N, CA and C atoms as an extended XYZ file, in Angstrom:
576
Properties=species:S:1:pos:R:3:atomname:S:1:resname:S:1:resid:I:1 pbc="F F F"
N         1.047       -1.218       -0.060 N   MET     1
C         0.049       -0.145        0.015 CA  MET     1
C         1.069        1.189        0.076 C   MET     1
N         0.367        2.283       -0.888 N   ALA     2
C         1.334        3.585       -0.789 CA  ALA     2
C         0.948        4.578        0.326 C   ALA     2
N         1.949        5.112        0.503 N   ARG     3
C         2.030        6.061        1.930 CA  ARG     3
C         1.464        7.077        1.402 C   ARG     3
N         0.705        7.630        1.656 N   THR     4
C         0.121        9.176        2.032 CA  THR     4
C         0.904        9.815        1.746 C   THR     4
N         0.916       11.083        1.278 N   ARG     5
C         2.326       12.773        1.675 CA  ARG     5
C         2.243       12.887        2.856 C   ARG     5
N         3.034       13.216        3.751 N   GLU     6
C         2.772       13.997        5.137 CA  GLU     6
C         3.410       14.841        5.067 C   GLU     6
N         3.333       15.498        4.073 N   PHE     7
C         3.756       17.216        4.239 CA  PHE     7
C         2.370       17.818        3.355 C   PHE     7
N         2.817       19.223        3.325 N   ASP     8
C         1.995       20.394        2.303 CA  ASP     8
C         3.181       20.862        1.347 C   ASP     8
N         2.610       19.693        0.148 N   THR     9
C         3.370       20.470       -0.745 CA  THR     9
C         3.614       21.798       -1.181 C   THR     9
N         2.136       22.769       -1.081 N   GLU    10
C         2.615       24.100       -0.664 CA  GLU    10
C         3.470       24.535       -0.540 C   GLU    10
N         3.326       24.440        0.743 N   ALA    11
C         4.398       25.184        1.940 CA  ALA    11
C         5.676       24.585        1.547 C   ALA    11
N         6.208       23.113        1.074 N   ALA    12
C         7.392       23.060        0.661 CA  ALA    12
C         7.976       23.665       -0.172 C   ALA    12
N         7.198       24.326       -1.696 N   VAL    13
C         7.087       24.443       -2.641 CA  VAL    13
C         7.721       25.914       -2.440 C   VAL    13
N         6.950       26.689       -1.441 N   SER    14
C         7.350       28.175       -1.437 CA  SER    14
C         8.841       28.243       -0.161 C   SER    14
N         9.050       27.003        0.615 N   ARG    15
C        10.001       27.153        0.813 CA  ARG    15
C        11.021       27.029        1.104 C   ARG    15
N        11.426       26.749       -0.537 N   ALA    16
C        11.988       25.904       -1.473 CA  ALA    16
C        12.280       26.736       -2.295 C   ALA    16
N        11.424       27.773       -2.928 N   MET    17
C        11.554       28.796       -3.642 CA  MET    17
C        12.667       29.541       -2.967 C   MET    17
N        12.194       30.016       -1.843 N   GLU    18
C        13.312       30.756       -0.853 CA  GLU    18
C        14.855       30.346       -0.824 C   GLU    18
N        14.586       29.123       -0.649 N   LEU    19
C        16.009       28.421       -0.548 CA  LEU    19
C        17.305       28.496       -1.705 C   LEU    19
N        16.088       28.199       -2.764 N   PHE    20
C        16.697       29.049       -4.226 CA  PHE    20
C        17.215       29.849       -4.572 C   PHE    20
N        16.256       30.928       -3.869 N   TRP    21
C        16.388       32.397       -4.921 CA  TRP    21
C        17.496       32.657       -3.878 C   TRP    21
N        17.819       32.574       -2.243 N   THR    22
C        19.123       32.770       -1.725 CA  THR    22
C        20.159       32.206       -1.868 C   THR    22
N        20.302       30.905       -2.176 N   ARG    23
C        21.517       30.394       -2.750 CA  ARG    23
C        21.996       30.071       -4.470 C   ARG    23
N        20.708       30.118       -5.203 N   GLY    24
C        20.457       29.714       -6.020 CA  GLY    24
C        20.534       27.948       -6.947 C   GLY    24
N        20.634       27.291       -8.194 N   TYR    25
C        19.999       26.536       -8.085 CA  TYR    25
C        20.973       25.494       -7.916 C   TYR    25
N        22.385       25.420       -8.510 N   GLU    26
C        23.610       24.929       -7.649 CA  GLU    26
C        24.166       24.776       -6.650 C   GLU    26
N        24.236       25.438       -5.927 N   ALA    27
C        24.636       25.927       -4.892 CA  ALA    27
C        23.698       25.286       -3.742 C   ALA    27
N        21.983       24.719       -4.377 N   THR    28
C        21.702       24.211       -3.105 CA  THR    28
C        21.568       23.053       -3.597 C   THR    28
N        21.848       22.000       -2.562 N   SER    29
C        21.751       20.263       -2.974 CA  SER    29
C        20.463       19.662       -2.116 C   SER    29
N        20.160       18.630       -2.454 N   VAL    30
C        19.209       17.955       -2.918 CA  VAL    30
C        18.866       17.743       -0.800 C   VAL    30
N        20.205       17.793       -0.282 N   ARG    31
C        20.628       17.499        1.350 CA  ARG    31
C        19.921       18.901        2.117 C   ARG    31
N        20.333       19.999        1.140 N   ASP    32
C        20.049       21.129        1.967 CA  ASP    32
C        18.419       21.310        1.770 C   ASP    32
N        17.861       20.905        0.230 N   LEU    33
C        16.398       21.210        0.456 CA  LEU    33
C        15.306       20.430        1.235 C   LEU    33
N        16.209       19.002        1.756 N   THR    34
C        15.437       17.995        2.674 CA  THR    34
C        15.652       18.206        4.400 C   THR    34
N        16.831       18.965        4.365 N   ARG    35
C        16.936       19.776        5.565 CA  ARG    35
C        16.103       21.025        6.046 C   ARG    35
N        15.739       21.799        4.440 N   HIS    36
C        15.219       22.784        5.170 CA  HIS    36
C        14.015       23.095        4.978 C   HIS    36
N        12.983       22.099        4.142 N   LEU    37
C        11.747       21.675        3.749 CA  LEU    37
C        11.504       20.847        5.238 C   LEU    37
N        12.546       19.749        5.994 N   GLY    38
C        11.881       19.021        6.719 CA  GLY    38
C        11.251       17.686        6.443 C   GLY    38
N        11.829       17.160        4.922 N   ILE    39
C        10.576       15.877        4.756 CA  ILE    39
C        12.235       15.114        4.344 C   ILE    39
N        11.911       14.012        3.982 N   GLY    40
C        12.977       13.328        3.508 CA  GLY    40
C        13.380       12.625        2.060 C   GLY    40
N        14.315       12.320        1.878 N   GLN    41
C        14.848       12.783        0.074 CA  GLN    41
C        13.457       11.866       -0.244 C   GLN    41
N        12.631       10.843        0.026 N   GLY    42
C        12.519       10.004       -0.708 CA  GLY    42
C        10.958       10.612       -0.735 C   GLY    42
N        10.279       11.685       -0.084 N   SER    43
C         9.465       12.012       -0.520 CA  SER    43
C         9.543       13.642       -1.431 C   SER    43
N        11.112       14.035       -1.469 N   LEU    44
C        11.107       15.266       -2.085 CA  LEU    44
C        10.937       14.325       -4.154 C   LEU    44
N        11.389       13.609       -3.918 N   TYR    45
C        11.560       12.555       -5.184 CA  TYR    45
C         9.947       12.099       -5.775 C   TYR    45
N         9.458       11.638       -4.360 N   ALA    46
C         7.880       11.067       -5.048 CA  ALA    46
C         7.013       12.616       -5.010 C   ALA    46
N         6.971       13.713       -5.088 N   ALA    47
C         6.502       14.960       -5.297 CA  ALA    47
C         7.040       15.248       -6.262 C   ALA    47
N         8.089       15.423       -6.254 N   PHE    48
C         8.280       16.593       -7.492 CA  PHE    48
C         9.301       15.560       -8.766 C   PHE    48
N        10.032       14.292       -8.444 N   GLY    49
C        10.758       13.972       -9.486 CA  GLY    49
C        11.821       13.790       -9.074 C   GLY    49
N        12.521       15.305       -9.057 N   ASP    50
C        14.423       15.299       -8.315 CA  ASP    50
C        13.961       17.148       -8.366 C   ASP    50
N        15.548       17.393       -7.948 N   LYS    51
C        15.855       18.826       -7.400 CA  LYS    51
C        15.355       19.895       -8.618 C   LYS    51
N        15.535       19.135       -9.895 N   GLU    52
C        15.043       20.230      -11.123 CA  GLU    52
C        13.743       20.507      -11.025 C   GLU    52
N        12.744       19.243      -10.512 N   GLY    53
C        11.213       19.113      -10.809 CA  GLY    53
C        10.754       20.261       -9.539 C   GLY    53
N        11.478       20.633       -8.548 N   LEU    54
C        11.549       20.931       -7.434 CA  LEU    54
C        11.411       22.464       -7.836 C   LEU    54
N        12.392       22.904       -8.289 N   TYR    55
C        13.752       24.415       -9.030 CA  TYR    55
C        12.318       24.810       -9.911 C   TYR    55
N        11.127       23.782      -11.015 N   ARG    56
C        10.355       24.572      -11.701 CA  ARG    56
C         9.368       24.610      -10.598 C   ARG    56
N         9.025       23.716       -9.811 N   ALA    57
C         7.948       24.293       -9.603 CA  ALA    57
C         7.937       25.442       -8.684 C   ALA    57
N         9.125       25.821       -8.108 N   ALA    58
C         9.636       27.006       -7.352 CA  ALA    58
C         9.301       28.244       -8.222 C   ALA    58
N         9.784       28.098       -9.699 N   LEU    59
C         9.500       29.014      -10.326 CA  LEU    59
C         8.161       29.672      -11.165 C   LEU    59
N         7.810       28.567      -10.619 N   GLU    60
C         5.855       28.375      -11.007 CA  GLU    60
C         5.834       29.036       -9.881 C   GLU    60
N         5.530       28.787       -8.784 N   HIS    61
C         5.648       29.429       -7.372 CA  HIS    61
C         5.753       31.485       -7.800 C   HIS    61
N         6.861       31.042       -7.874 N   TYR    62
C         7.304       32.477       -7.943 CA  TYR    62
C         6.392       33.278       -9.015 C   TYR    62
N         6.282       32.841       -9.933 N   ARG    63
C         5.463       33.656      -11.022 CA  ARG    63
C         3.878       33.665      -10.980 C   ARG    63
N         3.930       32.783      -10.345 N   THR    64
C         1.832       33.149       -9.670 CA  THR    64
C         1.963       33.667       -8.075 C   THR    64
N         2.628       33.759       -7.652 N   THR    65
C         2.535       34.939       -6.217 CA  THR    65
C         3.093       36.600       -6.611 C   THR    65
N         4.756       36.325       -6.905 N   LEU    66
C         5.158       37.777       -6.802 CA  LEU    66
C         5.305       38.044       -8.205 C   LEU    66
N         5.874       37.597       -9.022 N   ALA    67
C         5.814       38.120      -10.463 CA  ALA    67
C         4.006       38.931      -10.928 C   ALA    67
N         3.252       37.920      -10.443 N   ALA    68
C         1.863       38.251      -10.525 CA  ALA    68
C         1.322       39.532       -9.572 C   ALA    68
N         1.519       39.525       -8.732 N   SER    69
C         1.434       40.416       -7.719 CA  SER    69
C         1.985       41.715       -8.680 C   SER    69
N         3.036       41.979       -9.160 N   GLY    70
C         3.288       42.922       -9.591 CA  GLY    70
C         2.638       43.639      -11.082 C   GLY    70
N         2.109       42.451      -11.592 N   LEU    71
C         1.221       42.717      -12.406 CA  LEU    71
C        -0.283       43.525      -11.802 C   LEU    71
N        -1.073       42.965      -10.930 N   ARG    72
C        -1.677       43.406      -10.374 CA  ARG    72
C        -1.792       45.126      -10.045 C   ARG    72
N        -0.436       45.461      -10.033 N   ALA    73
C        -0.232       47.013       -9.504 CA  ALA    73
C        -0.633       47.820      -10.479 C   ALA    73
N        -0.500       47.373      -11.632 N   LEU    74
C        -0.631       47.864      -13.267 CA  LEU    74
C        -2.380       48.041      -12.863 C   LEU    74
N        -2.766       47.192      -12.908 N   GLU    75
C        -4.338       47.151      -12.397 CA  GLU    75
C        -4.926       48.253      -11.718 C   GLU    75
N        -4.308       47.957      -10.544 N   GLU    76
C        -4.360       49.195       -9.549 CA  GLU    76
C        -4.880       50.913       -9.639 C   GLU    76
N        -3.633       51.047      -10.568 N   GLY    77
C        -2.749       51.883      -11.199 CA  GLY    77
C        -3.967       53.582      -11.059 C   GLY    77
N        -4.215       54.519      -10.980 N   THR    78
C        -4.806       55.538      -11.252 CA  THR    78
C        -4.636       56.215      -12.595 C   THR    78
N        -3.554       56.621      -12.936 N   ASP    79
C        -2.800       56.297      -14.507 CA  ASP    79
C        -1.881       55.875      -14.671 C   ASP    79
N        -1.345       55.706      -15.870 N   ALA    80
C        -0.708       54.493      -16.651 CA  ALA    80
C         1.207       54.577      -15.750 C   ALA    80
N         1.638       56.242      -15.625 N   ARG    81
C         2.918       56.319      -15.277 CA  ARG    81
C         2.629       56.123      -13.454 C   ARG    81
N         1.752       56.290      -12.668 N   SER    82
C         1.539       56.125      -11.481 CA  SER    82
C         1.564       54.640      -11.393 C   SER    82
N         1.134       53.846      -12.335 N   ALA    83
C         0.650       52.406      -12.736 CA  ALA    83
C         2.076       51.836      -12.440 C   ALA    83
N         3.203       52.146      -13.806 N   ILE    84
C         4.114       51.484      -13.749 CA  ILE    84
C         5.442       52.030      -13.311 C   ILE    84
N         5.094       52.627      -12.210 N   ARG    85
C         6.024       53.412      -11.391 CA  ARG    85
C         5.957       52.417      -10.187 C   ARG    85
N         4.686       52.090       -9.881 N   ALA    86
C         4.259       51.264       -8.338 CA  ALA    86
C         5.112       49.579       -8.624 C   ALA    86
N         4.565       49.415      -10.291 N   MET    87
C         5.648       48.311      -10.127 CA  MET    87
C         6.784       48.047      -10.171 C   MET    87
N         7.006       49.312      -10.652 N   LEU    88
C         8.427       49.158      -10.819 CA  LEU    88
C         9.311       49.298       -9.575 C   LEU    88
N         8.783       50.218       -8.975 N   LEU    89
C         9.431       50.151       -7.116 CA  LEU    89
C         9.311       49.118       -6.513 C   LEU    89
N         7.749       48.204       -6.949 N   GLY    90
C         7.299       47.424       -6.293 CA  GLY    90
C         8.502       45.676       -6.200 C   GLY    90
N         8.997       46.062       -7.671 N   ARG    91
C         9.794       44.569       -7.904 CA  ARG    91
C        11.900       44.931       -7.596 C   ARG    91
N        11.294       46.497       -7.673 N   ILE    92
C        12.666       46.660       -6.426 CA  ILE    92
C        13.172       46.664       -5.334 C   ILE    92
N        11.921       46.665       -4.781 N   ARG    93
C        11.771       45.963       -3.205 CA  ARG    93
C        11.981       44.960       -2.660 C   ARG    93
N        11.128       43.755       -3.520 N   ILE    94
C        11.343       42.884       -3.566 CA  ILE    94
C        12.627       42.431       -3.744 C   ILE    94
N        13.125       42.616       -5.269 N   ALA    95
C        14.965       42.262       -5.781 CA  ALA    95
C        15.696       42.910       -4.089 C   ALA    95
N        15.417       44.034       -3.341 N   VAL    96
C        16.860       44.072       -2.390 CA  VAL    96
C        16.454       43.502       -1.364 C   VAL    96
N        15.511       43.167       -0.529 N   GLU    97
C        14.889       41.983        0.228 CA  GLU    97
C        16.253       41.184        0.071 C   GLU    97
N        16.321       40.772        1.737 N   GLY    98
C        17.291       39.933        2.285 CA  GLY    98
C        18.963       40.451        1.227 C   GLY    98
N        19.106       41.242        1.658 N   GLY    99
C        20.304       41.732        1.525 CA  GLY    99
C        21.208       41.605       -0.511 C   GLY    99
N        19.529       41.358       -1.333 N   GLY   100
C        19.679       42.066       -2.887 CA  GLY   100
C        20.015       40.311       -3.415 C   GLY   100
N        18.981       39.935       -3.197 N   ARG   101
C        18.755       38.677       -3.646 CA  ARG   101
C        18.371       38.432       -5.574 C   ARG   101
N        18.040       39.537       -6.000 N   GLY   102
C        17.485       40.202       -7.017 CA  GLY   102
C        16.240       39.841       -7.445 C   GLY   102
N        15.460       38.692       -8.230 N   CYS   103
C        14.979       38.252       -8.913 CA  CYS   103
C        15.204       37.142       -8.827 C   CYS   103
N        14.380       35.659       -9.231 N   LEU   104
C        14.525       35.029       -8.622 CA  LEU   104
C        14.329       33.919      -10.719 C   LEU   104
N        13.727       34.480      -10.746 N   ALA   105
C        13.449       34.538      -12.635 CA  ALA   105
C        14.793       35.007      -13.190 C   ALA   105
N        14.973       36.275      -13.044 N   VAL   106
C        15.978       36.471      -13.430 CA  VAL   106
C        17.343       35.784      -12.983 C   VAL   106
N        17.362       35.646      -11.801 N   ASN   107
C        18.360       34.820      -11.422 CA  ASN   107
C        18.477       33.412      -12.570 C   ASN   107
N        17.549       33.047      -12.565 N   ALA   108
C        17.086       31.945      -12.860 CA  ALA   108
C        17.965       31.145      -14.517 C   ALA   108
N        17.376       32.438      -15.195 N   VAL   109
C        17.949       33.267      -16.637 CA  VAL   109
C        19.723       32.986      -16.688 C   VAL   109
N        19.983       33.890      -15.787 N   CYS   110
C        21.322       33.756      -15.439 CA  CYS   110
C        22.420       32.797      -14.978 C   CYS   110
N        21.721       31.387      -14.151 N   GLU   111
C        22.007       30.857      -13.585 CA  GLU   111
C        22.178       29.430      -15.000 C   GLU   111
N        20.978       29.161      -15.437 N   ARG   112
C        19.962       27.914      -15.876 CA  ARG   112
C        20.150       27.771      -17.563 C   ARG   112
N        20.127       28.873      -17.884 N   LEU   113
C        20.316       29.223      -19.178 CA  LEU   113
C        21.552       28.840      -20.173 C   LEU   113
N        22.225       28.518      -21.343 N   PRO   114
C        20.921       27.737      -21.734 CA  PRO   114
C        20.342       26.538      -21.815 C   PRO   114
N        21.264       26.054      -20.710 N   GLU   115
C        21.050       24.472      -20.173 CA  GLU   115
C        19.523       23.590      -20.425 C   GLU   115
N        18.910       24.878      -19.507 N   ASP   116
C        17.706       24.252      -19.203 CA  ASP   116
C        16.602       24.977      -20.100 C   ASP   116
N        15.616       24.456      -21.327 N   PRO   117
C        14.571       24.759      -21.594 CA  PRO   117
C        13.879       25.084      -21.221 C   PRO   117
N        12.656       24.335      -20.065 N   SER   118
C        12.062       24.465      -19.223 CA  SER   118
C        12.413       26.307      -18.283 C   SER   118
N        13.197       26.686      -18.256 N   VAL   119
C        12.884       27.920      -17.255 CA  VAL   119
C        13.364       29.250      -18.748 C   VAL   119
N        13.787       28.736      -19.733 N   ARG   120
C        13.704       29.762      -20.673 CA  ARG   120
C        11.978       29.768      -20.888 C   ARG   120
N        11.372       28.939      -20.716 N   ARG   121
C         9.803       28.584      -21.308 CA  ARG   121
C         9.061       29.954      -20.003 C   ARG   121
N         9.274       29.281      -18.910 N   VAL   122
C         8.866       29.560      -17.318 CA  VAL   122
C         8.716       31.569      -17.492 C   VAL   122
N        10.239       31.603      -17.474 N   VAL   123
C        10.298       32.945      -17.467 CA  VAL   123
C         9.991       33.807      -18.707 C   VAL   123
N         9.732       33.021      -19.773 N   ARG   124
C         9.471       34.167      -21.321 CA  ARG   124
C         8.181       34.134      -20.672 C   ARG   124
N         7.328       33.269      -20.892 N   ASP   125
C         6.032       33.730      -20.040 CA  ASP   125
C         5.331       34.762      -18.576 C   ASP   125
N         6.602       34.600      -17.936 N   MET   126
C         6.547       35.954      -17.078 CA  MET   126
C         7.151       36.597      -17.936 C   MET   126
N         7.728       36.728      -18.786 N   GLN   127
C         8.083       38.360      -19.279 CA  GLN   127
C         6.731       38.522      -20.349 C   GLN   127
N         6.033       37.460      -21.301 N   ASP   128
C         5.717       38.142      -22.221 CA  ASP   128
C         4.170       38.457      -20.894 C   ASP   128
N         3.466       37.754      -20.266 N   ALA   129
C         2.828       38.641      -19.507 CA  ALA   129
C         2.890       39.975      -18.963 C   ALA   129
N         4.093       40.262      -18.479 N   ALA   130
C         4.224       41.180      -18.576 CA  ALA   130
C         3.946       42.204      -19.500 C   ALA   130
N         4.796       41.619      -20.424 N   ARG   131
C         4.531       42.702      -21.502 CA  ARG   131
C         3.695       43.175      -22.268 C   ARG   131
N         2.656       42.449      -22.102 N   ASP   132
C         1.187       42.430      -22.847 CA  ASP   132
C         0.671       42.916      -21.559 C   ASP   132
N         0.700       43.300      -20.398 N   ALA   133
C        -0.341       44.050      -19.195 CA  ALA   133
C         0.443       45.725      -19.737 C   ALA   133
N         1.827       45.793      -19.392 N   LEU   134
C         2.262       46.830      -19.718 CA  LEU   134
C         1.702       47.649      -21.300 C   LEU   134
N         1.557       46.606      -22.031 N   ALA   135
C         0.923       47.449      -23.673 CA  ALA   135
C         0.032       47.843      -23.053 C   ALA   135
N        -1.066       47.103      -22.638 N   GLU   136
C        -2.251       47.009      -22.163 CA  GLU   136
C        -3.052       48.556      -22.229 C   GLU   136
N        -1.589       48.967      -21.082 N   VAL   137
C        -1.619       49.885      -20.265 CA  VAL   137
C        -1.219       50.940      -20.823 C   VAL   137
N        -0.521       50.552      -21.845 N   LEU   138
C         0.357       52.046      -22.371 CA  LEU   138
C        -0.976       52.613      -23.602 C   LEU   138
N        -1.714       51.245      -23.943 N   ARG   139
C        -1.992       51.578      -25.326 CA  ARG   139
C        -3.316       52.832      -24.773 C   ARG   139
N        -3.718       52.068      -23.303 N   ALA   140
C        -4.957       53.137      -23.391 CA  ALA   140
C        -4.718       54.455      -22.683 C   ALA   140
N        -3.187       54.273      -22.223 N   ALA   141
C        -2.487       55.883      -21.618 CA  ALA   141
C        -2.750       56.948      -22.957 C   ALA   141
N        -2.296       55.775      -24.225 N   ALA   142
C        -1.610       56.667      -25.352 CA  ALA   142
C        -3.642       57.269      -25.705 C   ALA   142
N        -4.187       56.624      -26.055 N   GLU   143
C        -5.806       56.378      -25.918 CA  GLU   143
C        -6.487       58.306      -25.496 C   GLU   143
N        -5.978       57.917      -23.821 N   ARG   144
C        -6.370       58.918      -23.221 CA  ARG   144
C        -5.928       60.331      -22.872 C   ARG   144
N        -4.654       60.081      -24.147 N   GLY   145
C        -3.129       61.899      -23.863 CA  GLY   145
C        -2.600       61.502      -22.825 C   GLY   145
N        -3.019       60.634      -21.885 N   GLU   146
C        -2.083       60.719      -21.106 CA  GLU   146
C        -0.525       60.305      -21.192 C   GLU   146
N        -0.169       59.793      -21.872 N   ILE   147
C         1.346       59.791      -22.639 CA  ILE   147
C         1.364       60.314      -24.360 C   ILE   147
N         2.488       60.429      -24.528 N   ALA   148
C         2.421       60.631      -26.058 CA  ALA   148
C         2.728       59.141      -26.780 C   ALA   148
N         1.893       59.474      -28.136 N   ALA   149
C         1.675       58.445      -28.988 CA  ALA   149
C         2.938       58.254      -29.778 C   ALA   149
N         4.136       58.591      -29.739 N   ARG   150
C         4.523       58.549      -30.491 CA  ARG   150
C         5.871       57.601      -30.631 C   ARG   150
N         5.282       56.127      -29.455 N   HIS   151
C         5.684       55.013      -30.359 CA  HIS   151
C         4.960       53.930      -29.655 C   HIS   151
N         5.254       52.743      -30.393 N   ASP   152
C         3.750       51.500      -30.581 CA  ASP   152
C         4.251       50.909      -28.673 C   ASP   152
N         2.641       50.582      -27.875 N   PRO   153
C         2.776       50.553      -27.080 CA  PRO   153
C         3.666       48.955      -27.388 C   PRO   153
N         3.546       48.527      -28.032 N   TYR   154
C         3.943       47.050      -27.747 CA  TYR   154
C         5.712       47.465      -27.703 C   TYR   154
N         6.211       47.802      -28.530 N   ALA   155
C         7.424       48.497      -28.184 CA  ALA   155
C         8.147       49.162      -27.025 C   ALA   155
N         7.516       50.206      -26.311 N   LEU   156
C         7.731       50.868      -25.192 CA  LEU   156
C         7.348       49.666      -24.191 C   LEU   156
N         6.566       48.961      -24.486 N   ALA   157
C         6.310       47.677      -23.126 CA  ALA   157
C         7.665       47.012      -22.741 C   ALA   157
N         7.806       46.420      -24.171 N   ALA   158
C         8.547       45.655      -23.855 CA  ALA   158
C        10.287       46.108      -24.250 C   ALA   158
N        10.514       47.373      -24.076 N   PHE   159
C        11.670       48.050      -23.513 CA  PHE   159
C        11.287       47.995      -22.251 C   PHE   159
N        10.525       48.163      -21.047 N   LEU   160
C        10.230       48.260      -20.300 CA  LEU   160
C        10.456       47.412      -19.142 C   LEU   160
N         9.816       46.291      -19.956 N   VAL   161
C        10.448       44.763      -19.245 CA  VAL   161
C        11.703       44.445      -19.234 C   VAL   161
N        12.622       45.018      -20.794 N   THR   162
C        14.157       44.737      -20.861 CA  THR   162
C        14.543       45.904      -19.650 C   THR   162
N        14.481       46.924      -19.834 N   PHE   163
C        14.755       48.091      -18.685 CA  PHE   163
C        14.737       47.727      -17.027 C   PHE   163
N        13.745       46.504      -16.854 N   LEU   164
C        13.507       45.994      -15.733 CA  LEU   164
C        14.195       44.989      -14.883 C   LEU   164
N        14.266       44.207      -16.454 N   ASN   165
C        15.309       42.582      -16.344 CA  ASN   165
C        16.538       43.563      -15.829 C   ASN   165
N        16.817       44.347      -16.719 N   GLY   166
C        18.349       44.752      -16.046 CA  GLY   166
C        18.577       45.831      -14.371 C   GLY   166
N        17.505       46.120      -14.278 N   LEU   167
C        17.417       46.682      -12.873 CA  LEU   167
C        17.402       45.664      -12.318 C   LEU   167
N        17.144       44.648      -12.581 N   LEU   168
C        16.686       43.722      -10.889 CA  LEU   168
C        18.049       42.736      -11.360 C   LEU   168
N        18.940       43.179      -12.262 N   VAL   169
C        20.542       42.787      -12.030 CA  VAL   169
C        21.320       43.734      -11.336 C   VAL   169
N        20.694       44.267      -11.208 N   SER   170
C        21.569       45.816      -10.988 CA  SER   170
C        21.610       46.008       -9.771 C   SER   170
N        20.030       45.189       -9.239 N   ALA   171
C        19.601       45.019       -7.204 CA  ALA   171
C        20.436       44.042       -6.899 C   ALA   171
N        21.494       43.416       -7.404 N   LYS   172
C        21.423       42.462       -6.879 CA  LYS   172
C        23.561       42.764       -6.312 C   LYS   172
N        23.347       43.390       -7.609 N   ILE   173
C        24.501       44.406       -7.538 CA  ILE   173
C        25.318       45.326       -6.058 C   ILE   173
N        23.795       46.044       -6.315 N   THR   174
C        23.750       47.331       -5.537 CA  THR   174
C        22.416       47.098       -4.991 C   THR   174
N        22.347       46.337       -4.073 N   PRO   175
C        21.013       45.974       -3.261 CA  PRO   175
C        20.149       47.138       -1.951 C   PRO   175
N        20.109       48.913       -2.499 N   GLU   176
C        19.800       49.385       -2.004 CA  GLU   176
C        18.892       49.747       -2.843 C   GLU   176
N        17.560       50.272       -2.425 N   ALA   177
C        16.255       50.308       -2.945 CA  ALA   177
C        16.624       52.362       -3.369 C   ALA   177
N        17.254       53.172       -2.869 N   ARG   178
C        17.443       54.372       -3.123 CA  ARG   178
C        18.704       54.871       -3.978 C   ARG   178
N        19.251       53.314       -4.826 N   ALA   179
C        20.345       54.012       -5.497 CA  ALA   179
C        19.213       53.550       -7.096 C   ALA   179
N        18.379       52.337       -6.695 N   LEU   180
C        17.955       51.789       -8.053 CA  LEU   180
C        16.865       53.073       -8.241 C   LEU   180
N        15.837       53.459       -7.062 N   GLU   181
C        14.338       54.552       -7.509 CA  GLU   181
C        14.818       55.271       -8.279 C   GLU   181
N        15.414       56.321       -8.643 N   PRO   182
C        15.844       57.258       -9.038 CA  PRO   182
C        15.421       57.367      -10.948 C   PRO   182
N        16.404       55.836      -10.795 N   LEU   183
C        16.574       55.017      -12.464 CA  LEU   183
C        14.841       54.445      -13.443 C   LEU   183
N        13.981       54.842      -12.332 N   VAL   184
C        12.526       54.209      -12.460 CA  VAL   184
C        12.796       55.160      -13.432 C   VAL   184
N        12.733       56.701      -12.662 N   GLU   185
C        11.699       58.183      -13.219 CA  GLU   185
C        12.374       58.561      -14.890 C   GLU   185
N        13.882       57.807      -14.938 N   VAL   186
C        14.222       58.163      -16.388 CA  VAL   186
C        13.592       57.304      -17.044 C   VAL   186
N        13.386       56.013      -16.733 N   ALA   187
C        12.554       55.154      -17.638 CA  ALA   187
C        10.916       55.657      -17.889 C   ALA   187
N        10.755       56.043      -16.835 N   LEU   188
C         9.269       56.969      -17.153 CA  LEU   188
C         9.014       58.113      -17.928 C   LEU   188
N        10.213       58.305      -18.362 N   ALA   189
C        10.626       59.879      -19.277 CA  ALA   189
C        10.507       59.642      -20.735 C   ALA   189
N        10.817       57.866      -21.329 N   ALA   190
C        10.459       57.330      -22.099 CA  ALA   190
C         8.906       57.114      -22.347 C   ALA   190
N         8.012       57.241      -21.959 N   LEU   191
C         6.611       57.773      -21.655 CA  LEU   191
C         5.967       59.008      -22.889 C   LEU   191
N         7.097       59.688      -22.547 N   GLY   192
C         6.666       61.113      -23.024 CA  GLY   192
C         5.869       62.072      -22.218 C   GLY   192
């Protein structure tokens, strides 16, 4: 008779996400994970297949929680500039927490590509969602006359996503919000 799982899978994924985010994929061993999660190696393999499966689950958890919260900031803004500013500043705060862990997705790209195409897919999905949400905010703002219509909203959104990626890498180098926040205003100037 098969044993039932005796741990909360969602909580385990969340805790694994924190460990991978702090240490990186390569520096985190299966032993580190089992200790941190308080589960046996057999349980980890039964639930996630292997360390890579748990890493993918952690990235997916990051996408559906922290990355998704940034997109919600776009929906809640009163105007395009305020909404984009709130999203970018929120991402800076997340990236500098814990001494400058950066962004788990950007870290994953830097550490795991080109060897791991599944990481590319998850991160591309995150970037596509951010670009599409930004493009919609920018399109609507241009129609309302809030921003200049001199740039294609899709291209401008792609620029902002690229800017954000660089900003999140910089957060690992200089994990100080006060040093990074003024850059947001420079990026917002591109809106015209």
